[in-house]
C-alpha angles and dihedrals in degrees: 000000000000119000133185094265090051089054093046092048089055089054097049093095087065088065090052093047091048088050091050091048089049089057092061094092143077094238108106094209091055090050092049091049090048093051090048090051092052089049089050091053091050093049091047090051091049093049102036106025108027091159087072090058101049091132091064114084098212096044094099092048092051091046092049091050091048090051090057092057119099118246093252090052091052089046092053092044096048095043092047091047090052097046096054098071091046089054090049095050122005104206134133089254093057092043095051094037093054095040091087094052090045091048089053089053092047091051091051088049091052091049089051089058089058132213114322122215124227125256093253092058092049092048091050092050091047091050092050091049091049091049092051091050091051091049091051091049092048090048093053092046091051090048091054094049 
């Protein structure tokens, strides 16, 4: 089935196209941001969709190394990678082009946080713990009497 990273990996070319579009200018910061965006798209493809880079010898090694990273490490790496071009040149092209890479980082960050329980489950666990503590206290008081 499809998952969020499958969806994001299908959208990585948008980052590359936005980077290429960003390079069509005379402003050196826009060109630097565009080159960085194309590099981001390439790195994201290597890490998340290595089957798209079968013609590159080191693609499997990079993908294997990326798979060994924890989710929070990937989140920090992808978000940092996406923020840099926006800092270089704040335009709509850099914002939208890096949104996909940043979203991938955010999703990895959310997965690093883990599944959260609902308030009812936590209240039930807290009530059971309180009940067990009261039973232990009652048992020790009866043993002393």
